[in-house]
Biopython code that builds the backbone (N, CA, C, O; Angstrom):
import numpy as np
from Bio.PDB.StructureBuilder import StructureBuilder

atoms = [
    (1, "MET", "N", (105.751, 140.431, -24.617)),
    (1, "MET", "CA", (104.883, 139.634, -25.472)),
    (1, "MET", "C", (103.804, 138.978, -24.618)),
    (1, "MET", "O", (104.112, 138.341, -23.610)),
    (2, "MET", "N", (102.567, 139.126, -25.005)),
    (2, "MET", "CA", (101.464, 138.538, -24.253)),
    (2, "MET", "C", (101.195, 137.122, -24.737)),
    (2, "MET", "O", (101.517, 136.764, -25.870)),
    (3, "ASN", "N", (100.596, 136.322, -23.857)),
    (3, "ASN", "CA", (100.205, 134.951, -24.177)),
    (3, "ASN", "C", (101.370, 134.092, -24.632)),
    (3, "ASN", "O", (101.283, 133.424, -25.662)),
    (4, "ASN", "N", (102.448, 134.101, -23.883)),
    (4, "ASN", "CA", (103.593, 133.315, -24.295)),
    (4, "ASN", "C", (104.127, 132.384, -23.222)),
    (4, "ASN", "O", (105.155, 131.740, -23.431)),
    (5, "LYS", "N", (103.475, 132.298, -22.108)),
    (5, "LYS", "CA", (104.001, 131.533, -20.992)),
    (5, "LYS", "C", (103.117, 130.319, -20.734)),
    (5, "LYS", "O", (101.895, 130.387, -20.866)),
    (6, "THR", "N", (103.743, 129.221, -20.370)),
    (6, "THR", "CA", (103.011, 128.037, -19.946)),
    (6, "THR", "C", (103.027, 127.995, -18.431)),
    (6, "THR", "O", (104.080, 128.138, -17.811)),
    (7, "VAL", "N", (101.861, 127.801, -17.836)),
    (7, "VAL", "CA", (101.757, 127.728, -16.385)),
    (7, "VAL", "C", (101.584, 126.264, -16.000)),
    (7, "VAL", "O", (100.714, 125.571, -16.527)),
    (8, "ILE", "N", (102.412, 125.808, -15.088)),
    (8, "ILE", "CA", (102.344, 124.436, -14.592)),
    (8, "ILE", "C", (101.716, 124.504, -13.217)),
    (8, "ILE", "O", (102.241, 125.170, -12.324)),
    (9, "VAL", "N", (100.593, 123.818, -13.036)),
    (9, "VAL", "CA", (99.896, 123.817, -11.753)),
    (9, "VAL", "C", (99.875, 122.406, -11.180)),
    (9, "VAL", "O", (99.902, 121.420, -11.917)),
    (10, "ALA", "N", (99.825, 122.327, -9.846)),
    (10, "ALA", "CA", (99.752, 121.018, -9.201)),
    (10, "ALA", "C", (99.352, 121.159, -7.747)),
    (10, "ALA", "O", (99.679, 122.144, -7.086)),
    (11, "PRO", "N", (98.624, 120.132, -7.253)),
    (11, "PRO", "CA", (98.524, 120.006, -5.802)),
    (11, "PRO", "C", (99.896, 119.491, -5.369)),
    (11, "PRO", "O", (100.377, 118.500, -5.918)),
    (12, "ALA", "N", (100.517, 120.125, -4.425)),
    (12, "ALA", "CA", (101.927, 119.827, -4.201)),
    (12, "ALA", "C", (102.290, 119.740, -2.734)),
    (12, "ALA", "O", (102.050, 120.669, -1.963)),
    (13, "ILE", "N", (102.869, 118.614, -2.358)),
    (13, "ILE", "CA", (103.348, 118.432, -0.989)),
    (13, "ILE", "C", (104.737, 117.794, -0.941)),
    (13, "ILE", "O", (105.282, 117.577, 0.141)),
    (14, "LYS", "N", (105.304, 117.496, -2.096)),
    (14, "LYS", "CA", (106.614, 116.828, -2.141)),
    (14, "LYS", "C", (107.690, 117.832, -2.553)),
    (14, "LYS", "O", (108.270, 117.745, -3.635)),
    (15, "ALA", "N", (107.937, 118.779, -1.661)),
    (15, "ALA", "CA", (108.835, 119.897, -1.957)),
    (15, "ALA", "C", (110.250, 119.446, -2.299)),
    (15, "ALA", "O", (110.977, 120.175, -2.974)),
    (16, "HIS", "N", (110.649, 118.284, -1.856)),
    (16, "HIS", "CA", (112.010, 117.813, -2.158)),
    (16, "HIS", "C", (112.206, 117.525, -3.649)),
    (16, "HIS", "O", (113.346, 117.382, -4.092)),
    (17, "PHE", "N", (111.132, 117.435, -4.432)),
    (17, "PHE", "CA", (111.230, 117.244, -5.880)),
    (17, "PHE", "C", (111.183, 118.561, -6.667)),
    (17, "PHE", "O", (111.513, 118.570, -7.853)),
    (18, "TRP", "N", (110.789, 119.646, -6.050)),
    (18, "TRP", "CA", (110.490, 120.872, -6.766)),
    (18, "TRP", "C", (111.700, 121.484, -7.463)),
    (18, "TRP", "O", (111.577, 121.996, -8.575)),
    (19, "LYS", "N", (112.855, 121.439, -6.829)),
    (19, "LYS", "CA", (114.052, 122.006, -7.458)),
    (19, "LYS", "C", (114.390, 121.264, -8.749)),
    (19, "LYS", "O", (114.756, 121.884, -9.747)),
    (20, "ASP", "N", (114.267, 119.939, -8.729)),
    (20, "ASP", "CA", (114.564, 119.154, -9.929)),
    (20, "ASP", "C", (113.581, 119.466, -11.051)),
    (20, "ASP", "O", (113.980, 119.591, -12.209)),
    (21, "ILE", "N", (112.300, 119.590, -10.717)),
    (21, "ILE", "CA", (111.296, 119.942, -11.726)),
    (21, "ILE", "C", (111.635, 121.306, -12.327)),
    (21, "ILE", "O", (111.618, 121.476, -13.546)),
    (22, "TYR", "N", (111.938, 122.262, -11.472)),
    (22, "TYR", "CA", (112.260, 123.609, -11.946)),
    (22, "TYR", "C", (113.501, 123.602, -12.841)),
    (22, "TYR", "O", (113.500, 124.204, -13.915)),
    (23, "LYS", "N", (114.553, 122.924, -12.396)),
    (23, "LYS", "CA", (115.792, 122.876, -13.178)),
    (23, "LYS", "C", (115.556, 122.237, -14.542)),
    (23, "LYS", "O", (116.065, 122.726, -15.550)),
    (24, "THR", "N", (114.799, 121.159, -14.581)),
    (24, "THR", "CA", (114.530, 120.475, -15.843)),
    (24, "THR", "C", (113.745, 121.369, -16.791)),
    (24, "THR", "O", (114.093, 121.477, -17.967)),
    (25, "LEU", "N", (112.690, 122.011, -16.294)),
    (25, "LEU", "CA", (111.899, 122.911, -17.141)),
    (25, "LEU", "C", (112.741, 124.087, -17.624)),
    (25, "LEU", "O", (112.537, 124.577, -18.735)),
    (26, "SER", "N", (113.671, 124.539, -16.814)),
    (26, "SER", "CA", (114.535, 125.668, -17.184)),
    (26, "SER", "C", (115.463, 125.332, -18.347)),
    (26, "SER", "O", (115.942, 126.236, -19.032)),
    (27, "LEU", "N", (115.718, 124.071, -18.576)),
    (27, "LEU", "CA", (116.573, 123.656, -19.689)),
    (27, "LEU", "C", (115.850, 123.767, -21.035)),
    (27, "LEU", "O", (116.495, 123.807, -22.083)),
    (28, "GLY", "N", (114.527, 123.816, -21.009)),
    (28, "GLY", "CA", (113.745, 123.931, -22.236)),
    (28, "GLY", "C", (113.661, 125.368, -22.713)),
    (28, "GLY", "O", (114.189, 126.284, -22.082)),
    (29, "SER", "N", (112.985, 125.548, -23.843)),
    (29, "SER", "CA", (112.897, 126.886, -24.448)),
    (29, "SER", "C", (111.565, 127.585, -24.179)),
    (29, "SER", "O", (111.391, 128.736, -24.580)),
    (30, "VAL", "N", (110.627, 126.923, -23.515)),
    (30, "VAL", "CA", (109.307, 127.502, -23.263)),
    (30, "VAL", "C", (109.324, 128.277, -21.941)),
    (30, "VAL", "O", (109.666, 127.709, -20.904)),
    (31, "PRO", "N", (108.959, 129.568, -21.962)),
    (31, "PRO", "CA", (108.835, 130.319, -20.711)),
    (31, "PRO", "C", (107.721, 129.701, -19.857)),
    (31, "PRO", "O", (106.686, 129.289, -20.381)),
    (32, "PHE", "N", (107.940, 129.642, -18.559)),
    (32, "PHE", "CA", (106.956, 128.986, -17.696)),
    (32, "PHE", "C", (106.855, 129.684, -16.353)),
    (32, "PHE", "O", (107.725, 130.456, -15.951)),
    (33, "HIS", "N", (105.768, 129.383, -15.683)),
    (33, "HIS", "CA", (105.543, 129.799, -14.299)),
    (33, "HIS", "C", (104.919, 128.596, -13.602)),
    (33, "HIS", "O", (103.973, 128.006, -14.123)),
    (34, "ILE", "N", (105.425, 128.230, -12.451)),
    (34, "ILE", "CA", (104.904, 127.107, -11.686)),
    (34, "ILE", "C", (104.025, 127.649, -10.568)),
    (34, "ILE", "O", (104.391, 128.606, -9.886)),
    (35, "VAL", "N", (102.854, 127.024, -10.387)),
    (35, "VAL", "CA", (101.975, 127.343, -9.258)),
    (35, "VAL", "C", (101.655, 126.026, -8.553)),
    (35, "VAL", "O", (100.861, 125.224, -9.045)),
    (36, "PHE", "N", (102.279, 125.814, -7.400)),
    (36, "PHE", "CA", (102.040, 124.620, -6.602)),
    (36, "PHE", "C", (101.253, 125.032, -5.359)),
    (36, "PHE", "O", (101.547, 126.048, -4.729)),
    (37, "VAL", "N", (100.253, 124.227, -5.022)),
    (37, "VAL", "CA", (99.382, 124.529, -3.887)),
    (37, "VAL", "C", (99.310, 123.306, -2.980)),
    (37, "VAL", "O", (99.035, 122.199, -3.444)),
    (38, "GLY", "N", (99.554, 123.505, -1.698)),
    (38, "GLY", "CA", (99.459, 122.405, -0.752)),
    (38, "GLY", "C", (99.873, 122.827, 0.642)),
    (38, "GLY", "O", (100.255, 123.974, 0.874)),
    (39, "HIS", "N", (99.792, 121.880, 1.570)),
    (39, "HIS", "CA", (100.032, 122.198, 2.975)),
    (39, "HIS", "C", (101.502, 122.073, 3.408)),
    (39, "HIS", "O", (101.834, 122.383, 4.553)),
    (40, "ILE", "N", (102.365, 121.631, 2.519)),
    (40, "ILE", "CA", (103.797, 121.555, 2.825)),
    (40, "ILE", "C", (104.500, 122.709, 2.117)),
    (40, "ILE", "O", (104.477, 122.806, 0.890)),
    (41, "SER", "N", (105.117, 123.570, 2.895)),
    (41, "SER", "CA", (105.837, 124.711, 2.317)),
    (41, "SER", "C", (107.292, 124.335, 2.089)),
    (41, "SER", "O", (107.856, 123.548, 2.850)),
    (42, "PRO", "N", (107.904, 124.888, 1.050)),
    (42, "PRO", "CA", (109.307, 124.570, 0.797)),
    (42, "PRO", "C", (110.205, 125.208, 1.858)),
    (42, "PRO", "O", (109.876, 126.246, 2.432)),
    (43, "SER", "N", (111.342, 124.563, 2.100)),
    (43, "SER", "CA", (112.313, 125.098, 3.061)),
    (43, "SER", "C", (113.369, 125.935, 2.352)),
    (43, "SER", "O", (114.376, 126.310, 2.953)),
    (44, "PHE", "N", (113.142, 126.226, 1.085)),
    (44, "PHE", "CA", (114.085, 126.991, 0.278)),
    (44, "PHE", "C", (113.342, 128.115, -0.418)),
    (44, "PHE", "O", (112.116, 128.097, -0.532)),
    (45, "ARG", "N", (114.105, 129.090, -0.881)),
    (45, "ARG", "CA", (113.525, 130.248, -1.563)),
    (45, "ARG", "C", (113.145, 129.874, -2.997)),
    (45, "ARG", "O", (113.909, 129.215, -3.701)),
    (46, "LEU", "N", (111.964, 130.301, -3.412)),
    (46, "LEU", "CA", (111.492, 130.014, -4.764)),
    (46, "LEU", "C", (111.851, 131.149, -5.711)),
    (46, "LEU", "O", (111.867, 132.312, -5.306)),
    (47, "PRO", "N", (112.143, 130.821, -6.986)),
    (47, "PRO", "CA", (112.412, 131.868, -7.972)),
    (47, "PRO", "C", (111.152, 132.677, -8.272)),
    (47, "PRO", "O", (110.057, 132.255, -7.901)),
    (48, "PRO", "N", (111.278, 133.824, -8.933)),
    (48, "PRO", "CA", (110.121, 134.685, -9.198)),
    (48, "PRO", "C", (109.020, 134.031, -10.032)),
    (48, "PRO", "O", (107.856, 134.416, -9.923)),
    (49, "ASN", "N", (109.366, 133.060, -10.853)),
    (49, "ASN", "CA", (108.354, 132.397, -11.681)),
    (49, "ASN", "C", (107.895, 131.076, -11.063)),
    (49, "ASN", "O", (107.529, 130.137, -11.770)),
    (50, "PHE", "N", (107.922, 131.024, -9.745)),
    (50, "PHE", "CA", (107.475, 129.831, -9.013)),
    (50, "PHE", "C", (106.676, 130.313, -7.807)),
    (50, "PHE", "O", (107.222, 130.959, -6.913)),
    (51, "THR", "N", (105.398, 129.999, -7.785)),
    (51, "THR", "CA", (104.511, 130.424, -6.702)),
    (51, "THR", "C", (104.062, 129.215, -5.906)),
    (51, "THR", "O", (103.630, 128.209, -6.470)),
    (52, "HIS", "N", (104.167, 129.321, -4.595)),
    (52, "HIS", "CA", (103.581, 128.303, -3.718)),
    (52, "HIS", "C", (102.485, 128.966, -2.906)),
    (52, "HIS", "O", (102.685, 130.036, -2.329)),
    (53, "ILE", "N", (101.321, 128.321, -2.864)),
    (53, "ILE", "CA", (100.204, 128.804, -2.063)),
    (53, "ILE", "C", (99.926, 127.765, -0.987)),
    (53, "ILE", "O", (99.624, 126.609, -1.284)),
    (54, "HIS", "N", (100.034, 128.192, 0.263)),
    (54, "HIS", "CA", (99.773, 127.270, 1.373)),
    (54, "HIS", "C", (98.272, 127.037, 1.498)),
    (54, "HIS", "O", (97.488, 127.984, 1.567)),
    (55, "CYS", "N", (97.882, 125.758, 1.525)),
    (55, "CYS", "CA", (96.466, 125.398, 1.598)),
    (55, "CYS", "C", (96.342, 124.025, 2.222)),
    (55, "CYS", "O", (97.087, 123.109, 1.874)),
    (56, "THR", "N", (95.406, 123.880, 3.140)),
    (56, "THR", "CA", (95.212, 122.597, 3.818)),
    (56, "THR", "C", (94.017, 121.814, 3.282)),
    (56, "THR", "O", (93.617, 120.809, 3.871)),
    (57, "LEU", "N", (93.451, 122.264, 2.177)),
    (57, "LEU", "CA", (92.313, 121.556, 1.578)),
    (57, "LEU", "C", (92.803, 120.333, 0.798)),
    (57, "LEU", "O", (94.007, 120.104, 0.690)),
    (58, "ASN", "N", (91.859, 119.545, 0.253)),
    (58, "ASN", "CA", (92.222, 118.340, -0.496)),
    (58, "ASN", "C", (92.864, 118.689, -1.842)),
    (58, "ASN", "O", (92.890, 119.850, -2.249)),
    (59, "ALA", "N", (93.378, 117.667, -2.519)),
    (59, "ALA", "CA", (94.121, 117.870, -3.765)),
    (59, "ALA", "C", (93.276, 118.556, -4.840)),
    (59, "ALA", "O", (93.770, 119.446, -5.532)),
    (60, "ALA", "N", (92.025, 118.161, -4.988)),
    (60, "ALA", "CA", (91.176, 118.774, -6.018)),
    (60, "ALA", "C", (90.990, 120.269, -5.759)),
    (60, "ALA", "O", (91.038, 121.072, -6.690)),
    (61, "ALA", "N", (90.783, 120.635, -4.520)),
    (61, "ALA", "CA", (90.635, 122.048, -4.178)),
    (61, "ALA", "C", (91.943, 122.803, -4.426)),
    (61, "ALA", "O", (91.922, 123.951, -4.869)),
    (62, "CYS", "N", (93.067, 122.165, -4.144)),
    (62, "CYS", "CA", (94.364, 122.806, -4.388)),
    (62, "CYS", "C", (94.571, 123.083, -5.873)),
    (62, "CYS", "O", (95.077, 124.143, -6.242)),
    (63, "VAL", "N", (94.184, 122.144, -6.719)),
    (63, "VAL", "CA", (94.316, 122.362, -8.164)),
    (63, "VAL", "C", (93.415, 123.507, -8.610)),
    (63, "VAL", "O", (93.824, 124.342, -9.416)),
    (64, "GLU", "N", (92.198, 123.549, -8.091)),
    (64, "GLU", "CA", (91.290, 124.642, -8.461)),
    (64, "GLU", "C", (91.880, 125.989, -8.050)),
    (64, "GLU", "O", (91.799, 126.958, -8.805)),
    (65, "ILE", "N", (92.462, 126.052, -6.876)),
    (65, "ILE", "CA", (93.092, 127.289, -6.420)),
    (65, "ILE", "C", (94.245, 127.668, -7.350)),
    (65, "ILE", "O", (94.408, 128.839, -7.693)),
    (66, "ALA", "N", (95.032, 126.690, -7.752)),
    (66, "ALA", "CA", (96.163, 126.950, -8.654)),
    (66, "ALA", "C", (95.672, 127.479, -9.998)),
    (66, "ALA", "O", (96.238, 128.440, -10.520)),
    (67, "PHE", "N", (94.628, 126.870, -10.569)),
    (67, "PHE", "CA", (94.075, 127.352, -11.834)),
    (67, "PHE", "C", (93.545, 128.775, -11.687)),
    (67, "PHE", "O", (93.808, 129.625, -12.537)),
    (68, "ARG", "N", (92.810, 129.037, -10.630)),
    (68, "ARG", "CA", (92.266, 130.385, -10.421)),
    (68, "ARG", "C", (93.387, 131.417, -10.279)),
    (68, "ARG", "O", (93.296, 132.525, -10.807)),
    (69, "TYR", "N", (94.439, 131.038, -9.562)),
    (69, "TYR", "CA", (95.583, 131.940, -9.420)),
    (69, "TYR", "C", (96.199, 132.230, -10.781)),
    (69, "TYR", "O", (96.498, 133.381, -11.099)),
    (70, "ALA", "N", (96.387, 131.196, -11.577)),
    (70, "ALA", "CA", (96.995, 131.356, -12.902)),
    (70, "ALA", "C", (96.170, 132.296, -13.768)),
    (70, "ALA", "O", (96.717, 133.197, -14.405)),
    (71, "TYR", "N", (94.858, 132.092, -13.793)),
    (71, "TYR", "CA", (93.997, 132.946, -14.614)),
    (71, "TYR", "C", (94.013, 134.399, -14.149)),
    (71, "TYR", "O", (93.973, 135.319, -14.965)),
    (72, "LYS", "N", (94.072, 134.596, -12.846)),
    (72, "LYS", "CA", (93.974, 135.945, -12.308)),
    (72, "LYS", "C", (95.313, 136.691, -12.253)),
    (72, "LYS", "O", (95.350, 137.905, -12.452)),
    (73, "HIS", "N", (96.411, 135.974, -11.985)),
    (73, "HIS", "CA", (97.669, 136.645, -11.667)),
    (73, "HIS", "C", (98.782, 136.469, -12.699)),
    (73, "HIS", "O", (99.848, 137.069, -12.558)),
    (74, "ILE", "N", (98.554, 135.659, -13.732)),
    (74, "ILE", "CA", (99.598, 135.454, -14.738)),
    (74, "ILE", "C", (98.998, 135.824, -16.094)),
    (74, "ILE", "O", (98.556, 134.954, -16.844)),
    (75, "PRO", "N", (98.986, 137.114, -16.398)),
    (75, "PRO", "CA", (98.280, 137.599, -17.592)),
    (75, "PRO", "C", (98.890, 137.154, -18.917)),
    (75, "PRO", "O", (98.204, 137.161, -19.939)),
    (76, "ASP", "N", (100.160, 136.769, -18.919)),
    (76, "ASP", "CA", (100.774, 136.354, -20.178)),
    (76, "ASP", "C", (100.753, 134.829, -20.358)),
    (76, "ASP", "O", (101.527, 134.282, -21.144)),
    (77, "ALA", "N", (99.872, 134.155, -19.629)),
    (77, "ALA", "CA", (99.751, 132.699, -19.762)),
    (77, "ALA", "C", (99.018, 132.333, -21.047)),
    (77, "ALA", "O", (97.983, 132.911, -21.381)),
    (78, "ARG", "N", (99.566, 131.380, -21.743)),
    (78, "ARG", "CA", (98.907, 130.869, -22.946)),
    (78, "ARG", "C", (98.349, 129.472, -22.705)),
    (78, "ARG", "O", (97.246, 129.156, -23.152)),
    (79, "TYR", "N", (99.095, 128.650, -22.011)),
    (79, "TYR", "CA", (98.675, 127.282, -21.699)),
    (79, "TYR", "C", (98.762, 127.079, -20.194)),
    (79, "TYR", "O", (99.588, 127.691, -19.517)),
    (80, "ILE", "N", (97.899, 126.212, -19.683)),
    (80, "ILE", "CA", (97.979, 125.794, -18.288)),
    (80, "ILE", "C", (97.992, 124.272, -18.279)),
    (80, "ILE", "O", (97.124, 123.629, -18.869)),
    (81, "VAL", "N", (98.981, 123.708, -17.605)),
    (81, "VAL", "CA", (99.179, 122.265, -17.569)),
    (81, "VAL", "C", (99.126, 121.791, -16.127)),
    (81, "VAL", "O", (99.815, 122.334, -15.263)),
    (82, "ASN", "N", (98.309, 120.780, -15.867)),
    (82, "ASN", "CA", (98.210, 120.191, -14.532)),
    (82, "ASN", "C", (99.104, 118.962, -14.469)),
    (82, "ASN", "O", (98.945, 118.026, -15.253)),
    (83, "ILE", "N", (100.052, 118.970, -13.524)),
    (83, "ILE", "CA", (100.943, 117.828, -13.335)),
    (83, "ILE", "C", (100.887, 117.403, -11.876)),
    (83, "ILE", "O", (100.081, 117.925, -11.105)),
    (84, "SER", "N", (101.730, 116.469, -11.499)),
    (84, "SER", "CA", (101.947, 116.158, -10.089)),
    (84, "SER", "C", (103.329, 116.685, -9.714)),
    (84, "SER", "O", (104.170, 116.891, -10.589)),
    (85, "ASP", "N", (103.567, 116.901, -8.450)),
    (85, "ASP", "CA", (104.841, 117.498, -8.053)),
    (85, "ASP", "C", (105.960, 116.469, -7.891)),
    (85, "ASP", "O", (107.047, 116.800, -7.417)),
    (86, "ASP", "N", (105.695, 115.229, -8.283)),
    (86, "ASP", "CA", (106.754, 114.222, -8.278)),
    (86, "ASP", "C", (106.953, 113.614, -9.675)),
    (86, "ASP", "O", (107.487, 112.513, -9.813)),
    (87, "LEU", "N", (106.520, 114.341, -10.690)),
    (87, "LEU", "CA", (106.629, 113.888, -12.068)),
    (87, "LEU", "C", (108.079, 113.971, -12.541)),
    (87, "LEU", "O", (108.766, 114.965, -12.306)),
    (88, "LEU", "N", (108.532, 112.911, -13.211)),
    (88, "LEU", "CA", (109.858, 112.934, -13.823)),
    (88, "LEU", "C", (109.714, 113.507, -15.223)),
    (88, "LEU", "O", (109.036, 112.926, -16.071)),
    (89, "LEU", "N", (110.341, 114.627, -15.461)),
    (89, "LEU", "CA", (110.236, 115.331, -16.739)),
    (89, "LEU", "C", (111.548, 115.267, -17.496)),
    (89, "LEU", "O", (112.597, 114.973, -16.923)),
    (90, "HIS", "N", (111.479, 115.542, -18.780)),
    (90, "HIS", "CA", (112.693, 115.773, -19.552)),
    (90, "HIS", "C", (112.647, 117.222, -20.030)),
    (90, "HIS", "O", (111.595, 117.860, -19.988)),
    (91, "SER", "N", (113.765, 117.731, -20.474)),
    (91, "SER", "CA", (113.882, 119.162, -20.753)),
    (91, "SER", "C", (112.970, 119.649, -21.875)),
    (91, "SER", "O", (112.650, 120.837, -21.922)),
    (92, "ASP", "N", (112.544, 118.771, -22.779)),
    (92, "ASP", "CA", (111.671, 119.161, -23.881)),
    (92, "ASP", "C", (110.190, 118.876, -23.602)),
    (92, "ASP", "O", (109.368, 118.914, -24.518)),
    (93, "PHE", "N", (109.856, 118.598, -22.362)),
    (93, "PHE", "CA", (108.487, 118.235, -21.993)),
    (93, "PHE", "C", (107.462, 119.261, -22.488)),
    (93, "PHE", "O", (106.492, 118.896, -23.152)),
    (94, "LEU", "N", (107.670, 120.529, -22.169)),
    (94, "LEU", "CA", (106.693, 121.552, -22.555)),
    (94, "LEU", "C", (106.655, 121.759, -24.058)),
    (94, "LEU", "O", (105.580, 121.925, -24.634)),
    (95, "GLU", "N", (107.813, 121.751, -24.699)),
    (95, "GLU", "CA", (107.854, 121.917, -26.150)),
    (95, "GLU", "C", (107.048, 120.814, -26.846)),
    (95, "GLU", "O", (106.240, 121.085, -27.734)),
    (96, "GLU", "N", (107.282, 119.572, -26.427)),
    (96, "GLU", "CA", (106.590, 118.438, -27.046)),
    (96, "GLU", "C", (105.091, 118.466, -26.754)),
    (96, "GLU", "O", (104.284, 118.141, -27.626)),
    (97, "LEU", "N", (104.722, 118.843, -25.560)),
    (97, "LEU", "CA", (103.310, 118.920, -25.199)),
    (97, "LEU", "C", (102.595, 119.993, -26.021)),
    (97, "LEU", "O", (101.488, 119.764, -26.508)),
    (98, "ILE", "N", (103.212, 121.145, -26.176)),
    (98, "ILE", "CA", (102.621, 122.228, -26.960)),
    (98, "ILE", "C", (102.532, 121.847, -28.433)),
    (98, "ILE", "O", (101.525, 122.126, -29.084)),
    (99, "GLN", "N", (103.569, 121.215, -28.961)),
    (99, "GLN", "CA", (103.531, 120.757, -30.357)),
    (99, "GLN", "C", (102.403, 119.753, -30.565)),
    (99, "GLN", "O", (101.676, 119.832, -31.556)),
    (100, "PHE", "N", (102.254, 118.819, -29.645)),
    (100, "PHE", "CA", (101.178, 117.829, -29.741)),
    (100, "PHE", "C", (99.813, 118.513, -29.700)),
    (100, "PHE", "O", (98.936, 118.205, -30.508)),
    (101, "TYR", "N", (99.637, 119.425, -28.773)),
    (101, "TYR", "CA", (98.373, 120.152, -28.644)),
    (101, "TYR", "C", (98.053, 120.915, -29.933)),
    (101, "TYR", "O", (96.943, 120.819, -30.457)),
    (102, "ASN", "N", (99.018, 121.662, -30.430)),
    (102, "ASN", "CA", (98.793, 122.449, -31.648)),
    (102, "ASN", "C", (98.486, 121.559, -32.852)),
    (102, "ASN", "O", (97.677, 121.927, -33.703)),
    (103, "LYS", "N", (99.119, 120.405, -32.927)),
    (103, "LYS", "CA", (98.838, 119.457, -34.010)),
    (103, "LYS", "C", (97.400, 118.957, -33.916)),
    (103, "LYS", "O", (96.710, 118.844, -34.929)),
    (104, "GLN", "N", (96.955, 118.662, -32.707)),
    (104, "GLN", "CA", (95.583, 118.186, -32.508)),
    (104, "GLN", "C", (94.571, 119.274, -32.898)),
    (104, "GLN", "O", (93.562, 118.983, -33.542)),
    (105, "ILE", "N", (94.836, 120.490, -32.518)),
    (105, "ILE", "CA", (93.937, 121.607, -32.869)),
    (105, "ILE", "C", (93.886, 121.783, -34.376)),
    (105, "ILE", "O", (92.808, 121.987, -34.936)),
    (106, "LYS", "N", (95.026, 121.710, -35.040)),
    (106, "LYS", "CA", (95.090, 121.874, -36.476)),
    (106, "LYS", "C", (94.323, 120.756, -37.191)),
    (106, "LYS", "O", (93.611, 121.020, -38.159)),
    (107, "GLU", "N", (94.460, 119.526, -36.727)),
    (107, "GLU", "CA", (93.777, 118.393, -37.333)),
    (107, "GLU", "C", (92.259, 118.464, -37.149)),
    (107, "GLU", "O", (91.502, 118.004, -38.004)),
    (108, "GLN", "N", (91.823, 119.042, -36.031)),
    (108, "GLN", "CA", (90.386, 119.155, -35.770)),
    (108, "GLN", "C", (89.771, 120.374, -36.467)),
    (108, "GLN", "O", (88.561, 120.431, -36.684)),
    (109, "GLY", "N", (90.624, 121.346, -36.813)),
    (109, "GLY", "CA", (90.164, 122.624, -37.356)),
    (109, "GLY", "C", (89.662, 122.531, -38.718)),
    (109, "GLY", "O", (89.244, 123.536, -39.293)),
]
sb = StructureBuilder()
sb.init_structure("model")
sb.init_model(0)
sb.init_chain("A")
sb.init_seg("    ")
for serial, (resi, resn, name, xyz) in enumerate(atoms, 1):
    if name == "N":
        sb.init_residue(resn, " ", resi, " ")
    sb.init_atom(name, np.array(xyz, "f"), 0.0, 1.0, " ", f" {name:<3s}", serial, name[0])
structure = sb.get_structure()
């Protein structure tokens, strides 16, 4: 199915939080792919739907790189969400965000 994945992008240097973010998002029902960009590489293996790009540029440049990667390399992406890599999430985060977005689009339409 095309256009069904949410891509989470972030300038990212706090790798010790990444496993928790991934586990929490995995509890939800929305398919996702994470793209974190920054100069700190994780000391653990990332799952197939988690991309880290090593980059020593500033945070804004890292986010731009993450967005460009998402557009070019994740063809089934429907939404792209920019977060921080130390965000505390709950398991329904993506579901609620998508519902809110769709409600806003419907109200404006």
